[in-house]
N, CA, C and O atoms as a Maestro MAE file, in Angstrom:
{
 s_m_m2io_version
 :::
 2.0.0
}

f_m_ct {
 s_m_title
 :::
 protein
 m_atom[296] {
  # First column is atom index #
  i_m_mmod_type
  r_m_x_coord
  r_m_y_coord
  r_m_z_coord
  i_m_residue_number
  s_m_chain_name
  s_m_pdb_residue_name
  s_m_pdb_atom_name
  i_m_atomic_number
  :::
  1 25 93.825 104.875 98.644 1 A "MET " " N  " 7
  2 3 93.525 103.542 98.146 1 A "MET " " CA " 6
  3 2 94.818 102.838 97.734 1 A "MET " " C  " 6
  4 15 95.788 103.471 97.316 1 A "MET " " O  " 8
  5 25 94.802 101.558 97.858 2 A "LEU " " N  " 7
  6 3 95.983 100.749 97.552 2 A "LEU " " CA " 6
  7 2 96.390 100.881 96.084 2 A "LEU " " C  " 6
  8 15 97.579 100.826 95.770 2 A "LEU " " O  " 8
  9 25 95.440 101.052 95.198 3 A "VAL " " N  " 7
  10 3 95.766 101.131 93.768 3 A "VAL " " CA " 6
  11 2 96.499 102.423 93.409 3 A "VAL " " C  " 6
  12 15 97.070 102.518 92.323 3 A "VAL " " O  " 8
  13 25 96.495 103.408 94.287 4 A "GLN " " N  " 7
  14 3 97.156 104.684 94.012 4 A "GLN " " CA " 6
  15 2 98.652 104.666 94.315 4 A "GLN " " C  " 6
  16 15 99.377 105.579 93.921 4 A "GLN " " O  " 8
  17 25 99.115 103.632 95.013 5 A "LEU " " N  " 7
  18 3 100.536 103.538 95.343 5 A "LEU " " CA " 6
  19 2 101.331 103.046 94.147 5 A "LEU " " C  " 6
  20 15 100.818 102.330 93.288 5 A "LEU " " O  " 8
  21 25 102.594 103.445 94.110 6 A "LYS " " N  " 7
  22 3 103.510 102.995 93.071 6 A "LYS " " CA " 6
  23 2 104.427 101.924 93.659 6 A "LYS " " C  " 6
  24 15 104.503 101.768 94.878 6 A "LYS " " O  " 8
  25 25 105.111 101.199 92.805 7 A "THR " " N  " 7
  26 3 106.025 100.147 93.243 7 A "THR " " CA " 6
  27 2 107.067 100.723 94.198 7 A "THR " " C  " 6
  28 15 107.692 101.746 93.917 7 A "THR " " O  " 8
  29 25 107.239 100.044 95.335 8 A "GLY " " N  " 7
  30 3 108.218 100.472 96.331 8 A "GLY " " CA " 6
  31 2 107.671 101.379 97.416 8 A "GLY " " C  " 6
  32 15 108.338 101.591 98.428 8 A "GLY " " O  " 8
  33 25 106.480 101.917 97.235 9 A "GLU " " N  " 7
  34 3 105.904 102.808 98.246 9 A "GLU " " CA " 6
  35 2 105.333 102.005 99.409 9 A "GLU " " C  " 6
  36 15 104.859 100.881 99.240 9 A "GLU " " O  " 8
  37 25 105.390 102.610 100.594 10 A "LYS " " N  " 7
  38 3 104.864 101.973 101.800 10 A "LYS " " CA " 6
  39 2 103.697 102.786 102.341 10 A "LYS " " C  " 6
  40 15 103.619 104.000 102.155 10 A "LYS " " O  " 8
  41 25 102.795 102.083 103.013 11 A "ALA " " N  " 7
  42 3 101.630 102.736 103.615 11 A "ALA " " CA " 6
  43 2 101.121 101.890 104.764 11 A "ALA " " C  " 6
  44 15 101.464 100.715 104.894 11 A "ALA " " O  " 8
  45 25 100.294 102.508 105.596 12 A "THR " " N  " 7
  46 3 99.655 101.810 106.708 12 A "THR " " CA " 6
  47 2 98.181 101.650 106.385 12 A "THR " " C  " 6
  48 15 97.535 102.602 105.947 12 A "THR " " O  " 8
  49 25 97.642 100.457 106.595 13 A "ILE " " N  " 7
  50 3 96.235 100.188 106.318 13 A "ILE " " CA " 6
  51 2 95.380 100.889 107.372 13 A "ILE " " C  " 6
  52 15 95.605 100.732 108.572 13 A "ILE " " O  " 8
  53 25 94.407 101.657 106.913 14 A "LYS " " N  " 7
  54 3 93.515 102.369 107.819 14 A "LYS " " CA " 6
  55 2 92.133 101.729 107.908 14 A "LYS " " C  " 6
  56 15 91.518 101.742 108.974 14 A "LYS " " O  " 8
  57 25 91.631 101.164 106.795 15 A "ASN " " N  " 7
  58 3 90.267 100.618 106.796 15 A "ASN " " CA " 6
  59 2 90.151 99.523 105.736 15 A "ASN " " C  " 6
  60 15 90.480 99.735 104.569 15 A "ASN " " O  " 8
  61 25 89.676 98.345 106.162 16 A "ILE " " N  " 7
  62 3 89.420 97.257 105.210 16 A "ILE " " CA " 6
  63 2 87.948 96.829 105.243 16 A "ILE " " C  " 6
  64 15 87.586 95.799 104.674 16 A "ILE " " O  " 8
  65 25 87.111 97.617 105.904 17 A "SER " " N  " 7
  66 3 85.706 97.230 106.057 17 A "SER " " CA " 6
  67 2 84.914 97.302 104.750 17 A "SER " " C  " 6
  68 15 83.837 96.713 104.653 17 A "SER " " O  " 8
  69 25 85.427 98.011 103.748 18 A "MET " " N  " 7
  70 3 84.723 98.127 102.465 18 A "MET " " CA " 6
  71 2 84.968 96.921 101.556 18 A "MET " " C  " 6
  72 15 84.287 96.759 100.544 18 A "MET " " O  " 8
  73 25 85.932 96.081 101.912 19 A "VAL " " N  " 7
  74 3 86.280 94.908 101.113 19 A "VAL " " CA " 6
  75 2 85.262 93.798 101.371 19 A "VAL " " C  " 6
  76 15 84.678 93.717 102.451 19 A "VAL " " O  " 8
  77 25 85.058 92.953 100.376 20 A "ASP " " N  " 7
  78 3 84.158 91.797 100.499 20 A "ASP " " CA " 6
  79 2 84.512 90.980 101.737 20 A "ASP " " C  " 6
  80 15 85.687 90.850 102.081 20 A "ASP " " O  " 8
  81 25 83.498 90.427 102.408 21 A "GLN " " N  " 7
  82 3 83.687 89.693 103.659 21 A "GLN " " CA " 6
  83 2 84.674 88.532 103.533 21 A "GLN " " C  " 6
  84 15 85.500 88.332 104.424 21 A "GLN " " O  " 8
  85 25 84.603 87.766 102.446 22 A "LEU " " N  " 7
  86 3 85.523 86.639 102.267 22 A "LEU " " CA " 6
  87 2 86.968 87.108 102.113 22 A "LEU " " C  " 6
  88 15 87.883 86.518 102.686 22 A "LEU " " O  " 8
  89 25 87.166 88.164 101.343 23 A "VAL " " N  " 7
  90 3 88.507 88.712 101.154 23 A "VAL " " CA " 6
  91 2 89.005 89.308 102.467 23 A "VAL " " C  " 6
  92 15 90.170 89.148 102.830 23 A "VAL " " O  " 8
  93 25 88.120 89.989 103.166 24 A "GLN " " N  " 7
  94 3 88.468 90.582 104.455 24 A "GLN " " CA " 6
  95 2 88.925 89.493 105.433 24 A "GLN " " C  " 6
  96 15 89.920 89.661 106.138 24 A "GLN " " O  " 8
  97 25 88.205 88.399 105.470 25 A "ARG " " N  " 7
  98 3 88.566 87.289 106.350 25 A "ARG " " CA " 6
  99 2 89.922 86.708 105.974 25 A "ARG " " C  " 6
  100 15 90.732 86.391 106.845 25 A "ARG " " O  " 8
  101 25 90.163 86.569 104.682 26 A "ARG " " N  " 7
  102 3 91.443 86.029 104.210 26 A "ARG " " CA " 6
  103 2 92.600 86.954 104.589 26 A "ARG " " C  " 6
  104 15 93.657 86.485 105.010 26 A "ARG " " O  " 8
  105 25 92.404 88.257 104.442 27 A "LEU " " N  " 7
  106 3 93.437 89.217 104.831 27 A "LEU " " CA " 6
  107 2 93.732 89.115 106.326 27 A "LEU " " C  " 6
  108 15 94.891 89.135 106.740 27 A "LEU " " O  " 8
  109 25 92.684 89.008 107.125 28 A "LEU " " N  " 7
  110 3 92.861 88.870 108.575 28 A "LEU " " CA " 6
  111 2 93.597 87.578 108.919 28 A "LEU " " C  " 6
  112 15 94.439 87.567 109.817 28 A "LEU " " O  " 8
  113 25 93.287 86.488 108.212 29 A "ASP " " N  " 7
  114 3 93.971 85.216 108.433 29 A "ASP " " CA " 6
  115 2 95.462 85.315 108.110 29 A "ASP " " C  " 6
  116 15 96.284 84.630 108.719 29 A "ASP " " O  " 8
  117 25 95.801 86.170 107.150 30 A "LEU " " N  " 7
  118 3 97.198 86.354 106.757 30 A "LEU " " CA " 6
  119 2 97.917 87.390 107.623 30 A "LEU " " C  " 6
  120 15 99.102 87.656 107.424 30 A "LEU " " O  " 8
  121 25 97.198 87.969 108.580 31 A "GLY " " N  " 7
  122 3 97.808 88.933 109.485 31 A "GLY " " CA " 6
  123 2 97.770 90.363 108.993 31 A "GLY " " C  " 6
  124 15 98.404 91.239 109.582 31 A "GLY " " O  " 8
  125 25 97.037 90.613 107.920 32 A "ILE " " N  " 7
  126 3 96.922 91.970 107.395 32 A "ILE " " CA " 6
  127 2 95.673 92.596 107.992 32 A "ILE " " C  " 6
  128 15 94.550 92.288 107.594 32 A "ILE " " O  " 8
  129 25 95.892 93.480 108.955 33 A "THR " " N  " 7
  130 3 94.798 94.126 109.667 33 A "THR " " CA " 6
  131 2 94.968 95.633 109.583 33 A "THR " " C  " 6
  132 15 95.963 96.132 109.057 33 A "THR " " O  " 8
  133 25 93.986 96.350 110.108 34 A "GLU " " N  " 7
  134 3 94.106 97.803 110.171 34 A "GLU " " CA " 6
  135 2 95.281 98.134 111.075 34 A "GLU " " C  " 6
  136 15 95.387 97.613 112.185 34 A "GLU " " O  " 8
  137 25 96.154 98.997 110.599 35 A "GLY " " N  " 7
  138 3 97.369 99.341 111.331 35 A "GLY " " CA " 6
  139 2 98.605 98.635 110.802 35 A "GLY " " C  " 6
  140 15 99.724 99.000 111.162 35 A "GLY " " O  " 8
  141 25 98.422 97.620 109.947 36 A "SER " " N  " 7
  142 3 99.561 96.903 109.355 36 A "SER " " CA " 6
  143 2 100.227 97.777 108.299 36 A "SER " " C  " 6
  144 15 99.565 98.537 107.593 36 A "SER " " O  " 8
  145 25 101.544 97.654 108.207 37 A "GLU " " N  " 7
  146 3 102.277 98.376 107.171 37 A "GLU " " CA " 6
  147 2 102.445 97.465 105.964 37 A "GLU " " C  " 6
  148 15 102.806 96.296 106.104 37 A "GLU " " O  " 8
  149 25 102.184 98.003 104.785 38 A "VAL " " N  " 7
  150 3 102.337 97.240 103.545 38 A "VAL " " CA " 6
  151 2 103.266 97.982 102.595 38 A "VAL " " C  " 6
  152 15 103.380 99.207 102.641 38 A "VAL " " O  " 8
  153 25 103.921 97.221 101.741 39 A "CYS " " N  " 7
  154 3 104.801 97.781 100.718 39 A "CYS " " CA " 6
  155 2 104.405 97.169 99.375 39 A "CYS " " C  " 6
  156 15 104.259 95.952 99.260 39 A "CYS " " O  " 8
  157 25 104.234 98.012 98.369 40 A "VAL " " N  " 7
  158 3 103.882 97.522 97.034 40 A "VAL " " CA " 6
  159 2 105.144 96.984 96.377 40 A "VAL " " C  " 6
  160 15 106.096 97.732 96.154 40 A "VAL " " O  " 8
  161 25 105.159 95.700 96.069 41 A "LYS " " N  " 7
  162 3 106.318 95.052 95.463 41 A "LYS " " CA " 6
  163 2 106.267 95.099 93.935 41 A "LYS " " C  " 6
  164 15 107.286 95.295 93.272 41 A "LYS " " O  " 8
  165 25 105.054 94.914 93.388 42 A "CYS " " N  " 7
  166 3 104.928 94.812 91.938 42 A "CYS " " CA " 6
  167 2 103.483 95.081 91.543 42 A "CYS " " C  " 6
  168 15 102.553 94.647 92.222 42 A "CYS " " O  " 8
  169 25 103.303 95.797 90.446 43 A "ILE " " N  " 7
  170 3 101.962 96.012 89.899 43 A "ILE " " CA " 6
  171 2 101.949 95.328 88.537 43 A "ILE " " C  " 6
  172 15 102.611 95.775 87.599 43 A "ILE " " O  " 8
  173 25 101.202 94.261 88.441 44 A "LEU " " N  " 7
  174 3 101.190 93.482 87.200 44 A "LEU " " CA " 6
  175 2 100.383 94.197 86.115 44 A "LEU " " C  " 6
  176 15 99.386 94.853 86.418 44 A "LEU " " O  " 8
  177 25 100.805 94.076 84.856 45 A "PRO " " N  " 7
  178 3 100.154 94.793 83.762 45 A "PRO " " CA " 6
  179 2 98.797 94.209 83.373 45 A "PRO " " C  " 6
  180 15 98.391 93.146 83.843 45 A "PRO " " O  " 8
  181 25 98.116 94.943 82.498 46 A "PHE " " N  " 7
  182 3 96.845 94.519 81.899 46 A "PHE " " CA " 6
  183 2 95.758 94.265 82.931 46 A "PHE " " C  " 6
  184 15 94.952 93.348 82.772 46 A "PHE " " O  " 8
  185 25 95.728 95.070 83.989 47 A "GLY " " N  " 7
  186 3 94.688 94.935 85.001 47 A "GLY " " CA " 6
  187 2 94.896 93.775 85.949 47 A "GLY " " C  " 6
  188 15 93.961 93.345 86.624 47 A "GLY " " O  " 8
  189 25 96.124 93.262 86.007 48 A "GLY " " N  " 7
  190 3 96.438 92.140 86.884 48 A "GLY " " CA " 6
  191 2 96.504 92.570 88.339 48 A "GLY " " C  " 6
  192 15 96.290 93.740 88.656 48 A "GLY " " O  " 8
  193 25 96.799 91.631 89.220 49 A "PRO " " N  " 7
  194 3 96.817 91.935 90.653 49 A "PRO " " CA " 6
  195 2 97.992 92.817 91.066 49 A "PRO " " C  " 6
  196 15 98.949 93.012 90.316 49 A "PRO " " O  " 8
  197 25 97.886 93.335 92.271 50 A "ILE " " N  " 7
  198 3 98.943 94.137 92.882 50 A "ILE " " CA " 6
  199 2 99.601 93.255 93.934 50 A "ILE " " C  " 6
  200 15 98.924 92.719 94.812 50 A "ILE " " O  " 8
  201 25 100.901 93.106 93.850 51 A "MET " " N  " 7
  202 3 101.645 92.299 94.809 51 A "MET " " CA " 6
  203 2 102.110 93.205 95.939 51 A "MET " " C  " 6
  204 15 102.812 94.190 95.713 51 A "MET " " O  " 8
  205 25 101.706 92.855 97.164 52 A "ILE " " N  " 7
  206 3 102.121 93.637 98.324 52 A "ILE " " CA " 6
  207 2 102.876 92.733 99.292 52 A "ILE " " C  " 6
  208 15 102.705 91.514 99.289 52 A "ILE " " O  " 8
  209 25 103.711 93.352 100.117 53 A "GLU " " N  " 7
  210 3 104.407 92.625 101.168 53 A "GLU " " CA " 6
  211 2 103.971 93.176 102.513 53 A "GLU " " C  " 6
  212 15 103.964 94.388 102.731 53 A "GLU " " O  " 8
  213 25 103.611 92.282 103.402 54 A "SER " " N  " 7
  214 3 103.231 92.655 104.756 54 A "SER " " CA " 6
  215 2 103.562 91.485 105.674 54 A "SER " " C  " 6
  216 15 103.351 90.327 105.314 54 A "SER " " O  " 8
  217 25 104.066 91.781 106.825 55 A "CYS " " N  " 7
  218 3 104.409 90.747 107.815 55 A "CYS " " CA " 6
  219 2 105.369 89.714 107.231 55 A "CYS " " C  " 6
  220 15 105.313 88.545 107.611 55 A "CYS " " O  " 8
  221 25 106.246 90.120 106.317 56 A "GLY " " N  " 7
  222 3 107.241 89.210 105.755 56 A "GLY " " CA " 6
  223 2 106.738 88.279 104.675 56 A "GLY " " C  " 6
  224 15 107.452 87.358 104.280 56 A "GLY " " O  " 8
  225 25 105.516 88.496 104.182 57 A "GLN " " N  " 7
  226 3 104.988 87.624 103.127 57 A "GLN " " CA " 6
  227 2 104.432 88.465 101.977 57 A "GLN " " C  " 6
  228 15 103.942 89.575 102.180 57 A "GLN " " O  " 8
  229 25 104.519 87.914 100.775 58 A "CYS " " N  " 7
  230 3 103.994 88.599 99.587 58 A "CYS " " CA " 6
  231 2 102.615 88.039 99.259 58 A "CYS " " C  " 6
  232 15 102.383 86.831 99.307 58 A "CYS " " O  " 8
  233 25 101.713 88.948 98.927 59 A "ILE " " N  " 7
  234 3 100.328 88.580 98.649 59 A "ILE " " CA " 6
  235 2 99.874 89.337 97.411 59 A "ILE " " C  " 6
  236 15 100.187 90.516 97.243 59 A "ILE " " O  " 8
  237 25 99.133 88.651 96.545 60 A "GLY " " N  " 7
  238 3 98.528 89.295 95.388 60 A "GLY " " CA " 6
  239 2 97.085 89.668 95.695 60 A "GLY " " C  " 6
  240 15 96.312 88.841 96.180 60 A "GLY " " O  " 8
  241 25 96.726 90.917 95.411 61 A "ILE " " N  " 7
  242 3 95.357 91.385 95.654 61 A "ILE " " CA " 6
  243 2 94.791 91.923 94.345 61 A "ILE " " C  " 6
  244 15 95.432 92.718 93.658 61 A "ILE " " O  " 8
  245 25 93.584 91.481 94.010 62 A "ARG " " N  " 7
  246 3 92.926 91.983 92.795 62 A "ARG " " CA " 6
  247 2 92.728 93.487 92.909 62 A "ARG " " C  " 6
  248 15 92.544 94.020 94.003 62 A "ARG " " O  " 8
  249 25 92.767 94.159 91.775 63 A "ARG " " N  " 7
  250 3 92.586 95.615 91.778 63 A "ARG " " CA " 6
  251 2 91.204 96.009 92.300 63 A "ARG " " C  " 6
  252 15 91.045 97.057 92.925 63 A "ARG " " O  " 8
  253 25 90.213 95.167 92.040 64 A "LYS " " N  " 7
  254 3 88.853 95.427 92.527 64 A "LYS " " CA " 6
  255 2 88.846 95.548 94.051 64 A "LYS " " C  " 6
  256 15 88.213 96.449 94.601 64 A "LYS " " O  " 8
  257 25 89.545 94.648 94.725 65 A "GLU " " N  " 7
  258 3 89.626 94.703 96.181 65 A "GLU " " CA " 6
  259 2 90.578 95.799 96.654 65 A "GLU " " C  " 6
  260 15 90.344 96.433 97.683 65 A "GLU " " O  " 8
  261 25 91.654 96.017 95.894 66 A "ALA " " N  " 7
  262 3 92.640 97.035 96.275 66 A "ALA " " CA " 6
  263 2 92.020 98.434 96.289 66 A "ALA " " C  " 6
  264 15 92.443 99.296 97.060 66 A "ALA " " O  " 8
  265 25 91.021 98.655 95.438 67 A "LYS " " N  " 7
  266 3 90.348 99.959 95.406 67 A "LYS " " CA " 6
  267 2 89.555 100.226 96.681 67 A "LYS " " C  " 6
  268 15 89.250 101.379 96.986 67 A "LYS " " O  " 8
  269 25 89.219 99.182 97.425 68 A "CYS " " N  " 7
  270 3 88.398 99.310 98.633 68 A "CYS " " CA " 6
  271 2 89.218 99.407 99.914 68 A "CYS " " C  " 6
  272 15 88.650 99.575 100.993 68 A "CYS " " O  " 8
  273 25 90.531 99.305 99.818 69 A "ILE " " N  " 7
  274 3 91.394 99.344 101.001 69 A "ILE " " CA " 6
  275 2 91.927 100.768 101.171 69 A "ILE " " C  " 6
  276 15 92.627 101.288 100.304 69 A "ILE " " O  " 8
  277 25 91.587 101.381 102.291 70 A "GLU " " N  " 7
  278 3 92.026 102.749 102.591 70 A "GLU " " CA " 6
  279 2 93.375 102.712 103.300 70 A "GLU " " C  " 6
  280 15 93.595 101.904 104.202 70 A "GLU " " O  " 8
  281 25 94.282 103.607 102.874 71 A "LEU " " N  " 7
  282 3 95.640 103.632 103.403 71 A "LEU " " CA " 6
  283 2 96.040 105.034 103.848 71 A "LEU " " C  " 6
  284 15 95.395 106.029 103.517 71 A "LEU " " O  " 8
  285 25 97.117 105.073 104.602 72 A "GLU " " N  " 7
  286 3 97.777 106.329 104.939 72 A "GLU " " CA " 6
  287 2 99.244 106.144 104.582 72 A "GLU " " C  " 6
  288 15 99.890 105.222 105.080 72 A "GLU " " O  " 8
  289 25 99.776 107.008 103.727 73 A "ARG " " N  " 7
  290 3 101.167 106.864 103.296 73 A "ARG " " CA " 6
  291 2 102.116 107.065 104.461 73 A "ARG " " C  " 6
  292 15 101.875 107.869 105.362 73 A "ARG " " O  " 8
  293 25 103.216 106.300 104.412 74 A "VAL " " N  " 7
  294 3 104.234 106.401 105.474 74 A "VAL " " CA " 6
  295 2 105.272 107.416 105.070 74 A "VAL " " C  " 6
  296 15 106.221 107.659 105.815 74 A "VAL " " O  " 8
  :::
 }
 m_bond[295] {
  # First column is bond index #
  i_m_from
  i_m_to
  i_m_order
  :::
  1 1 2 1
  2 2 3 1
  3 3 4 2
  4 3 5 1
  5 5 6 1
  6 6 7 1
  7 7 8 2
  8 7 9 1
  9 9 10 1
  10 10 11 1
  11 11 12 2
  12 11 13 1
  13 13 14 1
  14 14 15 1
  15 15 16 2
  16 15 17 1
  17 17 18 1
  18 18 19 1
  19 19 20 2
  20 19 21 1
  21 21 22 1
  22 22 23 1
  23 23 24 2
  24 23 25 1
  25 25 26 1
  26 26 27 1
  27 27 28 2
  28 27 29 1
  29 29 30 1
  30 30 31 1
  31 31 32 2
  32 31 33 1
  33 33 34 1
  34 34 35 1
  35 35 36 2
  36 35 37 1
  37 37 38 1
  38 38 39 1
  39 39 40 2
  40 39 41 1
  41 41 42 1
  42 42 43 1
  43 43 44 2
  44 43 45 1
  45 45 46 1
  46 46 47 1
  47 47 48 2
  48 47 49 1
  49 49 50 1
  50 50 51 1
  51 51 52 2
  52 51 53 1
  53 53 54 1
  54 54 55 1
  55 55 56 2
  56 55 57 1
  57 57 58 1
  58 58 59 1
  59 59 60 2
  60 59 61 1
  61 61 62 1
  62 62 63 1
  63 63 64 2
  64 63 65 1
  65 65 66 1
  66 66 67 1
  67 67 68 2
  68 67 69 1
  69 69 70 1
  70 70 71 1
  71 71 72 2
  72 71 73 1
  73 73 74 1
  74 74 75 1
  75 75 76 2
  76 75 77 1
  77 77 78 1
  78 78 79 1
  79 79 80 2
  80 79 81 1
  81 81 82 1
  82 82 83 1
  83 83 84 2
  84 83 85 1
  85 85 86 1
  86 86 87 1
  87 87 88 2
  88 87 89 1
  89 89 90 1
  90 90 91 1
  91 91 92 2
  92 91 93 1
  93 93 94 1
  94 94 95 1
  95 95 96 2
  96 95 97 1
  97 97 98 1
  98 98 99 1
  99 99 100 2
  100 99 101 1
  101 101 102 1
  102 102 103 1
  103 103 104 2
  104 103 105 1
  105 105 106 1
  106 106 107 1
  107 107 108 2
  108 107 109 1
  109 109 110 1
  110 110 111 1
  111 111 112 2
  112 111 113 1
  113 113 114 1
  114 114 115 1
  115 115 116 2
  116 115 117 1
  117 117 118 1
  118 118 119 1
  119 119 120 2
  120 119 121 1
  121 121 122 1
  122 122 123 1
  123 123 124 2
  124 123 125 1
  125 125 126 1
  126 126 127 1
  127 127 128 2
  128 127 129 1
  129 129 130 1
  130 130 131 1
  131 131 132 2
  132 131 133 1
  133 133 134 1
  134 134 135 1
  135 135 136 2
  136 135 137 1
  137 137 138 1
  138 138 139 1
  139 139 140 2
  140 139 141 1
  141 141 142 1
  142 142 143 1
  143 143 144 2
  144 143 145 1
  145 145 146 1
  146 146 147 1
  147 147 148 2
  148 147 149 1
  149 149 150 1
  150 150 151 1
  151 151 152 2
  152 151 153 1
  153 153 154 1
  154 154 155 1
  155 155 156 2
  156 155 157 1
  157 157 158 1
  158 158 159 1
  159 159 160 2
  160 159 161 1
  161 161 162 1
  162 162 163 1
  163 163 164 2
  164 163 165 1
  165 165 166 1
  166 166 167 1
  167 167 168 2
  168 167 169 1
  169 169 170 1
  170 170 171 1
  171 171 172 2
  172 171 173 1
  173 173 174 1
  174 174 175 1
  175 175 176 2
  176 175 177 1
  177 177 178 1
  178 178 179 1
  179 179 180 2
  180 179 181 1
  181 181 182 1
  182 182 183 1
  183 183 184 2
  184 183 185 1
  185 185 186 1
  186 186 187 1
  187 187 188 2
  188 187 189 1
  189 189 190 1
  190 190 191 1
  191 191 192 2
  192 191 193 1
  193 193 194 1
  194 194 195 1
  195 195 196 2
  196 195 197 1
  197 197 198 1
  198 198 199 1
  199 199 200 2
  200 199 201 1
  201 201 202 1
  202 202 203 1
  203 203 204 2
  204 203 205 1
  205 205 206 1
  206 206 207 1
  207 207 208 2
  208 207 209 1
  209 209 210 1
  210 210 211 1
  211 211 212 2
  212 211 213 1
  213 213 214 1
  214 214 215 1
  215 215 216 2
  216 215 217 1
  217 217 218 1
  218 218 219 1
  219 219 220 2
  220 219 221 1
  221 221 222 1
  222 222 223 1
  223 223 224 2
  224 223 225 1
  225 225 226 1
  226 226 227 1
  227 227 228 2
  228 227 229 1
  229 229 230 1
  230 230 231 1
  231 231 232 2
  232 231 233 1
  233 233 234 1
  234 234 235 1
  235 235 236 2
  236 235 237 1
  237 237 238 1
  238 238 239 1
  239 239 240 2
  240 239 241 1
  241 241 242 1
  242 242 243 1
  243 243 244 2
  244 243 245 1
  245 245 246 1
  246 246 247 1
  247 247 248 2
  248 247 249 1
  249 249 250 1
  250 250 251 1
  251 251 252 2
  252 251 253 1
  253 253 254 1
  254 254 255 1
  255 255 256 2
  256 255 257 1
  257 257 258 1
  258 258 259 1
  259 259 260 2
  260 259 261 1
  261 261 262 1
  262 262 263 1
  263 263 264 2
  264 263 265 1
  265 265 266 1
  266 266 267 1
  267 267 268 2
  268 267 269 1
  269 269 270 1
  270 270 271 1
  271 271 272 2
  272 271 273 1
  273 273 274 1
  274 274 275 1
  275 275 276 2
  276 275 277 1
  277 277 278 1
  278 278 279 1
  279 279 280 2
  280 279 281 1
  281 281 282 1
  282 282 283 1
  283 283 284 2
  284 283 285 1
  285 285 286 1
  286 286 287 1
  287 287 288 2
  288 287 289 1
  289 289 290 1
  290 290 291 1
  291 291 292 2
  292 291 293 1
  293 293 294 1
  294 294 295 1
  295 295 296 2
  :::
 }
}
């Protein structure tokens, strides 16, 4: 899961089908698909979002959605 990564770690997305349909669509629009490599840039405190970088852009993802994204560490 995306929430298990630490700052600076990289992983490849394996499954995003468990994420809400609207969030899934937004990720696809941003080019984040299964097979994309992501890097955790920052984990904000107090239950805040996780900032990831993929395809040259930084994106904030709520922890609720990050728990539903399956990854494989690189």
